[in-house]
C-alpha positions in Angstrom: 19.0 22.5 13.6 19.5 19.0 15.1 21.6 19.2 18.3 22.0 15.4 18.8 22.2 12.3 16.7 18.7 11.0 15.8 18.4 7.3 16.5 16.3 5.5 13.9 14.9 2.0 14.2 14.2 0.1 11.0 11.8 -2.8 11.9 11.6 -5.4 9.1 8.8 -7.9 8.9 9.5 -10.9 6.6 8.9 -10.2 2.8 9.4 -6.5 3.3 10.2 -4.4 0.2 14.0 -4.1 -0.3 13.4 -1.0 -2.4 11.4 0.6 0.5 14.3 0.0 3.0 16.8 1.5 0.5 14.6 4.6 -0.1 14.5 5.2 3.7 18.2 4.6 4.5 19.9 6.2 1.5 18.7 9.8 2.3 20.0 9.4 5.9 23.4 8.2 4.6 23.6 11.1 2.2 22.6 13.6 4.9 25.4 12.3 7.2 27.9 12.5 4.3 27.0 16.0 3.3 27.2 17.3 6.9 30.2 15.1 7.6 28.7 14.2 10.9 26.3 11.6 12.3 23.0 13.3 12.0 21.2 9.9 11.9 22.2 6.6 13.4 20.0 3.7 12.2 19.7 0.2 13.3 18.0 -2.7 11.4 15.8 -4.8 13.7 13.4 -7.7 13.4 11.3 -10.0 15.5 14.0 -12.7 15.8 17.2 -11.1 14.6 19.5 -12.6 11.9 18.8 -12.4 8.2 15.4 -11.3 7.1 14.3 -12.1 3.6 12.7 -9.4 1.4 10.1 -9.9 -1.2 12.6 -10.0 -4.0 14.7 -12.7 -2.3 17.5 -10.6 -1.0 18.3 -10.8 2.7 19.1 -8.1 5.3 20.9 -8.8 8.6 19.2 -7.5 11.7 19.2 -7.6 15.5 16.2 -8.8 17.5 13.8 -6.3 19.0 14.1 -6.0 22.8 11.6 -4.7 25.3 14.6 -3.2 27.1 15.7 -1.3 24.0 13.1 1.3 23.2 15.2 4.5 23.1 14.6 5.4 19.5 13.6 8.8 18.2 11.6 7.1 15.4 10.8 3.6 14.4 10.0 2.8 10.7 8.0 -0.4 10.2 8.5 -2.1 6.8 6.2 -4.9 5.5 4.9 -5.8 2.0 3.8 -9.3 1.0 2.1 -11.6 3.5 1.9 -8.8 6.0 -1.1 -10.4 7.9 1.1 -13.3 9.0 3.4 -11.0 11.0 1.6 -7.7 11.6 -0.6 -9.1 14.3 2.3 -10.8 16.1 1.8 -10.1 19.8 5.5 -9.4 20.5 5.6 -6.9 17.6 2.4 -5.2 18.8 3.6 -5.0 22.4 7.0 -3.5 21.4 5.4 -0.9 19.1 2.9 0.2 21.8 5.8 0.4 24.3 8.1 2.5 22.1 5.2 4.8 21.3 4.2 5.1 24.9 7.7 6.1 25.9 7.9 8.9 23.3 9.1 7.4 20.0 7.7 8.6 16.7 6.4 5.6 14.7 5.9 5.3 11.0 4.3 2.5 8.9 5.8 2.0 5.5 3.7 0.3 2.9 2.0 -2.7 4.7 4.1 -1.9 7.8 1.1 0.3 8.5 -0.9 -2.8 9.2 1.4 -3.5 12.2 0.5 -0.1 13.6 -3.2 -0.7 13.0 -3.0 -4.1 14.6 -1.3 -2.6 17.6 -4.2 -0.1 17.9 -2.1 3.0 17.3 -4.1 4.1 14.3 -7.7 3.8 15.7 -9.7 6.8 14.5 -6.8 8.2 12.6 -6.0 8.5 8.9 -3.5 6.1 7.2 -2.1 6.2 3.7 -2.6 2.8 2.0 -1.4 1.6 -1.4 -4.3 1.7 -3.9 -3.9 -2.1 -4.4 -4.4 -2.8 -0.7 -6.9 -0.2 0.4 -10.1 -2.2 0.2 -8.6 -5.2 2.0 -7.0 -3.0 4.7 -10.3 -1.1 5.3 -12.2 -4.4 5.7 -9.7 -5.6 8.3 -9.3 -2.3 10.2 -12.6 -0.4 10.0 -11.6 1.9 12.8 -8.7 3.3 10.7 -9.5 5.9 8.0 -7.7 4.4 5.1 -6.7 7.0 2.5 -5.6 6.4 -1.1 -2.8 9.0 -0.9 1.0 9.0 -0.7 1.5 9.6 3.1 0.0 11.0 6.3 2.0 13.0 8.9 1.1 13.6 12.5 3.5 14.7 15.3 3.9 11.1 16.6 2.6 8.9 13.8 3.3 8.7 10.1 2.2 6.3 7.4 3.3 5.9 3.8 1.7 4.0 0.9 5.1 2.8 -0.2 7.4 2.8 -3.3 8.7 6.2 -4.4 6.4 8.0 -1.9 8.8 6.8 0.8 11.4 9.3 -0.4 8.8 12.2 -0.2 8.0 11.2 3.3 11.6 10.9 4.4 12.6 14.2 2.9 9.7 16.0 4.6 10.5 14.3 7.9 14.2 15.3 7.5 13.3 18.9 6.9 11.4 19.0 10.1 14.0 17.1 12.2 17.2 18.6 10.8 16.7 21.5 8.4 15.0 22.4 5.1 18.4 23.1 3.6 19.8 19.6 4.3 16.6 18.0 3.0 16.8 20.0 -0.2 20.5 19.1 -0.7 19.7 15.4 -0.2 16.8 15.7 -2.7 19.1 17.3 -5.2 21.6 14.5 -4.9 18.9 12.0 -5.5 17.6 13.9 -8.6 14.2 13.9 -6.8 13.1 17.4 -7.5 10.0 18.8 -5.8 8.5 16.8 -2.9 5.0 15.7 -3.8 2.0 16.6 -1.7 0.2 13.8 0.1 -2.7 13.8 -2.3 -0.7 14.5 -5.5 -1.4 11.1 -7.0 -4.2 9.6 -8.9 -4.1 5.9 -9.8 -5.1 5.5 -13.4 -4.5 2.0 -14.9 -2.3 2.2 -17.9 -5.0 0.7 -20.1 -7.3 3.7 -19.3 -4.8 6.5 -19.9 -5.6 6.9 -23.6 -9.4 6.5 -23.3 -11.7 9.5 -23.8 -13.8 11.1 -21.1 -16.9 9.1 -22.0 -15.2 5.8 -21.4 -13.5 7.1 -18.2 -16.9 8.2 -16.9 -18.4 4.8 -17.6 -15.5 3.1 -15.8 -16.0 5.4 -12.8 -19.6 4.4 -12.6 -18.6 0.7 -12.8 -16.0 1.2 -10.1 -18.4 2.9 -7.8 -21.0 0.1 -8.1 -19.1 -3.2 -7.9 -21.2 -4.7 -5.2 -24.5 -3.9 -7.0 -23.6 -3.9 -10.7 -25.5 -1.5 -13.0 -26.7 -2.7 -16.3 -24.7 -1.5 -19.3 -27.9 0.1 -20.6 -28.0 2.3 -17.5 -24.3 3.1 -17.7 -24.7 4.2 -21.3 -27.7 6.3 -20.4 -25.9 8.0 -17.5 -22.9 8.9 -19.7 -25.2 10.3 -22.4 -24.8 7.8 -25.2 -26.6 4.7 -26.5 -25.6 1.1 -25.5 -24.3 0.5 -29.0 -22.1 3.6 -28.9 -20.8 2.5 -25.5 -19.9 -0.9 -26.8 -18.2 0.6 -29.9 -16.1 2.9 -27.7 -15.0 0.2 -25.4 -14.1 -2.1 -28.3 -12.2 0.6 -30.1 -10.3 1.9 -27.1 -9.9 -1.1 -24.8 -10.5 -4.0 -27.2 -13.1 -5.5 -24.8 -16.8 -5.1 -24.3 -18.1 -2.9 -21.4 -19.7 -6.0 -19.9 -16.4 -7.9 -19.9 -14.5 -4.9 -18.6 -17.1 -4.5 -15.7 -16.6 -8.2 -14.8 -12.9 -7.7 -14.9 -13.1 -4.9 -12.4 -15.3 -7.0 -10.1 -13.0 -10.0 -10.3 -10.0 -7.7 -9.5 -11.9 -6.5 -6.3 -12.6 -10.1 -5.4 -9.0 -11.0 -6.0 -7.8 -8.3 -3.5 -10.3 -9.3 -0.9 -9.5 -13.0 -1.1 -5.8 -12.3 -0.7 -6.0 -9.5 1.8 -8.9 -10.4 4.2 -10.3 -13.3 6.1 -13.8 -12.8 4.6 -15.5 -15.9 3.4 -15.5 -16.7 -0.3 -19.3 -16.3 -0.3 -19.1 -12.9 1.3 -16.4 -11.8 -1.2 -18.5 -13.0 -4.1 -21.4 -10.9 -3.0 -19.1 -7.8 -2.4 -17.9 -8.2 -6.0 -21.4 -8.4 -7.3 -21.7 -12.1 -8.0 -24.9 -13.6 -6.6 -24.2 -17.1 -7.8 -21.2 -18.8 -6.1 -21.0 -21.2 -9.0 -20.8 -18.3 -11.6 -18.2 -16.6 -9.4 -16.0 -19.7 -9.1 -16.1 -20.3 -12.9 -15.4 -16.7 -13.8 -12.6 -16.5 -11.2 -10.9 -19.7 -12.4 -11.1 -18.6 -16.0 -9.4 -15.3 -15.1 -6.8 -16.3 -12.5 -6.4 -20.0 -13.2 -7.4 -21.2 -9.8 -10.5 -21.5 -7.6 -11.2 -18.5 -5.3 -10.7 -20.8 -2.2 -7.2 -21.5 -3.5 -6.2 -17.8 -3.7 -6.2 -16.7 -0.1 -2.5 -15.6 0.3 -0.9 -12.4 -1.0 2.5 -13.7 -1.8 4.9 -13.3 -4.7 3.9 -16.5 -6.3 0.1 -15.8 -6.1 -1.8 -15.3 -9.4 -2.1 -11.7 -10.7 -4.5 -10.0 -13.2 -3.1 -10.1 -16.7 -3.0 -6.8 -18.7 -5.6 -6.3 -21.4 -2.9 -6.1 -24.0 -1.7 -9.7 -23.5 
């Protein structure tokens, strides 16, 4: 049972997820309300103070971080789009290292985890990264063990892939810091149900969910060999059917040929690396299995409407991959 108010810092980096902040704060508010006491006292902070814009355009007021104010029990770091621009800020890194050194627990939420990695707090440790950012994150921070799971929990460090997984993490943390009972009561009020395990998630694109096991196996082979693409003949052989059967299955179930789908996967990987890393366009083309820069540029522009060199920023107005159904 908590014997004192738990002081919580919510550090916002510009373009943070407004949903993420709400999922972190609302459980704390409900816990205070249910107990009719201040179990948690949270403060919204940022690099410069004032209003901080979220990715959806809404703003949140904040106070500026201070090297003299490090007396937090835990600091949650929130970031989403354009995280590279702010995660490596020296003042942010110095402040995070100091609060950690002086005993605070630190948690990276969504791309807020990048700020922890940039500060060196996650070297040789596991970190939960959103499936859409994991390849780019791993390229930037090779010393961090990036995991495609909901969250990671250590005594002093936590990470969360973001979105609804934030609620799972907060409720687990609350159970440890206050009580299982209050965590369960908060979960009930939020209609959350059972807290998910860290690895209780498998990202399956919507377009693949109604495909049969043969098509799924073929896609797994494609996904595992983006840098060195296999021929569709070899893929068909490995899943135990003829090339013609493979082509028929893809056309019937995905309305696209296996060769086109494979290229789509490779372009998606290139898209992520272009937006999320500082790798050169040539290096990214090779990592996505394109050995001709000209071919890569033509295919990329056809898919995303711009040249690869013009798509180096992960922002809300950057191009995205269109669904197969469009």
